[in-house]
Backbone as numpy.savetxt, mean C-alpha at the origin, in Angstrom:
# Nx Ny Nz CAx CAy CAz Cx Cy Cz
-1.61 38.23 -4.67 -0.46 37.39 -4.40 -0.54 36.70 -3.04
-1.05 37.34 -2.00 -1.12 36.65 -0.71 -1.98 35.39 -0.77
-3.01 35.39 -1.62 -3.86 34.21 -1.73 -3.08 33.02 -2.28
-2.21 33.26 -3.27 -1.40 32.18 -3.84 -0.45 31.62 -2.80
0.13 32.48 -1.98 1.05 32.02 -0.95 0.32 31.19 0.09
-0.89 31.58 0.43 -1.65 30.82 1.41 -2.01 29.44 0.87
-2.37 29.37 -0.41 -2.69 28.09 -1.03 -1.48 27.18 -1.06
-0.32 27.74 -1.38 0.90 26.94 -1.43 1.30 26.47 -0.04
1.04 27.27 0.98 1.38 26.88 2.34 0.43 25.79 2.85
-0.79 25.76 2.37 -1.76 24.77 2.81 -1.48 23.38 2.23
-1.00 23.32 1.02 -0.80 22.03 0.36 0.09 21.08 1.15
1.25 21.50 1.65 2.07 20.57 2.42 1.39 20.09 3.70
0.53 20.89 4.26 -0.16 20.47 5.48 -1.24 19.43 5.19
-1.92 19.57 4.09 -3.02 18.68 3.77 -2.53 17.38 3.13
-1.46 17.44 2.36 -0.97 16.28 1.63 -0.66 15.09 2.54
0.05 15.25 3.67 0.29 14.09 4.54 -0.99 13.49 5.10
-1.99 14.31 5.36 -3.26 13.81 5.88 -3.95 12.96 4.83
-3.93 13.42 3.58 -4.56 12.67 2.49 -3.82 11.35 2.27
-2.49 11.38 2.31 -1.71 10.15 2.11 -1.97 9.16 3.24
-2.09 9.65 4.47 -2.37 8.76 5.60 -3.76 8.14 5.47
-4.73 8.93 5.05 -6.08 8.41 4.86 -6.11 7.38 3.74
-5.31 7.61 2.70 -5.23 6.65 1.60 -4.66 5.33 2.08
-3.66 5.39 2.93 -3.07 4.15 3.47 -4.04 3.42 4.38
-4.78 4.16 5.19 -5.74 3.54 6.09 -6.93 2.95 5.35
-7.21 3.49 4.18 -8.39 3.03 3.47 -8.19 1.68 2.77
-6.99 1.14 2.78 -6.76 -0.15 2.13 -7.61 -1.24 2.77
-7.63 -1.31 4.08 -8.44 -2.32 4.76 -9.91 -2.15 4.49
-10.35 -0.91 4.50 -11.76 -0.63 4.24 -12.12 -1.00 2.81
-11.24 -0.67 1.86 -11.54 -0.97 0.46 -11.57 -2.48 0.22
-10.78 -3.23 0.95 -10.82 -4.69 0.80 -12.17 -5.24 1.25
-12.63 -4.77 2.39 -13.93 -5.23 2.91 -15.06 -4.83 1.97
-15.02 -3.60 1.50 -16.06 -3.12 0.59 -16.05 -3.90 -0.72
-14.86 -4.21 -1.24 -14.77 -4.97 -2.50 -15.39 -6.36 -2.34
-15.09 -7.03 -1.24 -15.65 -8.37 -1.02 -17.16 -8.28 -0.82
-17.61 -7.30 -0.05 -19.06 -7.16 0.17 -19.80 -6.83 -1.12
-19.21 -6.00 -1.96 -19.84 -5.72 -3.26 -19.89 -6.98 -4.12
-18.83 -7.76 -4.09 -18.83 -9.01 -4.84 -19.91 -9.96 -4.35
-20.04 -10.07 -3.04 -21.08 -10.93 -2.46 -22.46 -10.40 -2.86
-22.63 -9.09 -2.83 -23.91 -8.50 -3.23 -24.23 -8.76 -4.69
-23.23 -8.62 -5.55 -23.44 -8.90 -6.98 -23.79 -10.37 -7.18
-23.07 -11.24 -6.48 -23.37 -12.67 -6.59 -24.76 -13.01 -6.10
-25.17 -12.40 -5.01 -26.50 -12.65 -4.47 -27.58 -12.18 -5.44
-27.35 -10.97 -6.03 -28.32 -10.47 -7.01 -28.40 -11.37 -8.25
-27.25 -11.81 -8.74 -27.25 -12.70 -9.91 -27.96 -14.01 -9.60
-27.73 -14.54 -8.41 -28.40 -15.79 -8.03 -29.90 -15.58 -7.91
-30.30 -14.46 -7.34 -31.73 -14.18 -7.15 -32.44 -13.96 -8.48
-31.79 -13.24 -9.41 -32.42 -12.94 -10.70 -32.47 -14.16 -11.62
-31.47 -15.02 -11.55 -31.39 -16.13 -12.51 -31.70 -17.49 -11.91
-31.74 -17.59 -10.60 -31.94 -18.88 -9.90 -30.85 -19.90 -10.24
-29.64 -19.41 -10.53 -28.49 -20.28 -10.76 -27.56 -20.10 -9.55
-27.40 -21.16 -8.77 -26.69 -21.07 -7.50 -25.21 -20.72 -7.59
-24.55 -21.19 -8.62 -23.10 -20.96 -8.70 -22.74 -19.53 -9.07
-23.72 -18.74 -9.53 -23.44 -17.33 -9.84 -23.12 -16.53 -8.57
-23.63 -17.00 -7.41 -23.26 -16.36 -6.15 -21.75 -16.45 -5.95
-21.18 -17.62 -6.22 -19.73 -17.81 -6.03 -18.92 -17.04 -7.05
-19.49 -16.80 -8.22 -18.82 -15.94 -9.21 -18.70 -14.53 -8.64
-19.74 -14.04 -8.03 -19.72 -12.72 -7.41 -18.71 -12.65 -6.27
-18.65 -13.69 -5.45 -17.68 -13.73 -4.35 -16.26 -13.71 -4.93
-16.02 -14.47 -5.98 -14.71 -14.48 -6.61 -14.34 -13.10 -7.17
-15.31 -12.44 -7.78 -15.07 -11.09 -8.30 -14.70 -10.13 -7.16
-15.37 -10.23 -6.04 -15.07 -9.39 -4.90 -13.68 -9.64 -4.34
-13.30 -10.91 -4.23 -11.96 -11.25 -3.73 -10.89 -10.79 -4.71
-11.16 -10.95 -6.00 -10.20 -10.49 -7.01 -10.03 -8.97 -6.94
-11.12 -8.25 -6.72 -11.03 -6.80 -6.60 -10.22 -6.41 -5.36
-10.40 -7.13 -4.26 -9.63 -6.85 -3.04 -8.14 -7.10 -3.28
-7.82 -8.19 -3.97 -6.41 -8.48 -4.27 -5.83 -7.43 -5.21
-6.62 -6.94 -6.12 -6.16 -5.87 -7.01 -5.87 -4.59 -6.22
-6.69 -4.30 -5.23 -6.44 -3.15 -4.37 -5.13 -3.30 -3.61
-4.86 -4.49 -3.12 -3.60 -4.75 -2.41 -2.42 -4.54 -3.36
-2.53 -5.07 -4.57 -1.44 -4.93 -5.53 -1.19 -3.46 -5.88
-2.25 -2.70 -6.06 -2.10 -1.28 -6.38 -1.42 -0.53 -5.23
-1.82 -0.83 -4.00 -1.20 -0.17 -2.85 0.26 -0.56 -2.73
0.58 -1.84 -2.97 1.96 -2.30 -2.92 2.81 -1.60 -3.99
2.28 -1.50 -5.19 3.01 -0.85 -6.28 3.28 0.61 -5.96
2.30 1.28 -5.39 2.46 2.69 -5.05 3.54 2.86 -3.99
3.52 2.02 -2.95 4.52 2.13 -1.90 5.90 1.73 -2.40
5.98 0.78 -3.30 7.26 0.35 -3.85 7.93 1.51 -4.61
7.13 2.25 -5.36 7.67 3.40 -6.08 8.20 4.45 -5.11
7.48 4.67 -4.02 7.93 5.65 -3.02 9.25 5.19 -2.40
9.36 3.91 -2.08 10.59 3.40 -1.46 11.76 3.43 -2.44
11.48 3.17 -3.71 12.55 3.27 -4.72 13.07 4.70 -4.80
12.16 5.65 -4.75 12.55 7.05 -4.81 13.41 7.42 -3.59
13.02 6.92 -2.43 13.80 7.18 -1.22 15.17 6.52 -1.27
15.25 5.34 -1.85 16.53 4.64 -1.92 17.54 5.38 -2.79
17.06 6.15 -3.73 17.97 6.90 -4.61 18.50 8.17 -3.95
17.88 8.60 -2.86 18.35 9.79 -2.17 19.68 9.49 -1.46
20.51 10.49 -1.42 21.86 10.34 -0.86 21.84 9.92 0.61
20.98 10.51 1.39 21.02 10.25 2.83 20.51 8.86 3.20
19.77 8.20 2.30 19.27 6.87 2.58 20.05 5.78 1.86
21.02 6.15 1.06 21.78 5.17 0.29 22.64 4.32 1.23
22.76 3.06 0.89 23.59 2.15 1.68 25.03 2.38 1.26
25.84 2.70 2.24 27.24 2.97 1.95 28.06 1.69 2.06
29.12 1.63 1.29 29.98 0.44 1.32 30.65 0.33 2.67
30.77 -0.89 3.13 31.47 -1.10 4.39 32.96 -0.91 4.17
33.59 -0.47 5.20 35.04 -0.32 5.12 35.68 -1.69 5.04
36.68 -1.81 4.22 37.33 -3.10 4.05 38.42 -3.34 5.09
38.51 -2.46 6.04 39.51 -2.58 7.08 38.96 -3.47 8.20
39.24 -4.76 8.13 38.77 -5.71 9.12 39.78 -5.93 10.24
40.89 -5.21 10.23 41.92 -5.40 11.23 41.46 -4.97 12.61
40.52 -4.06 12.70 40.06 -3.56 13.97 39.19 -4.57 14.71
38.60 -5.46 13.98 37.67 -6.40 14.60 38.39 -7.70 14.92
38.09 -8.24 16.09 38.68 -9.50 16.54 37.60 -10.56 16.52
37.74 -11.49 15.64 36.75 -12.57 15.54 37.16 -13.81 16.32
38.20 -13.71 17.06 38.69 -14.86 17.82 37.85 -15.13 19.06
38.34 -16.06 19.84 37.64 -16.44 21.06 37.73 -15.31 22.07
36.63 -15.05 22.74 36.61 -13.96 23.71 36.90 -14.50 25.10
37.66 -13.77 25.84 37.93 -14.17 27.21 37.27 -13.16 28.13
36.55 -13.66 29.09 35.83 -12.78 30.01 36.45 -12.81 31.37
């Protein structure tokens, strides 16, 4: 039983580190996606001697980078939606008592 407790205690400590690394890796994954696309395009151009295939590879790399951005955005949006539903983060209605506030001209 002590082993199970130790494993459960470790998970909360490691999880934030993994989530932070995942967030930091977005920039790296974008660069890698574009570089892989350029590499694929270069190989296609070299193997076939068709010049425009290089640009097809570049486009594939850029599309992969944009897909990575969309996936990261979707993941964060779900997290924020979950937080918005929590009681302590909910936006409370403003009091309708406007009598306390003076919107008139201020005298100094």
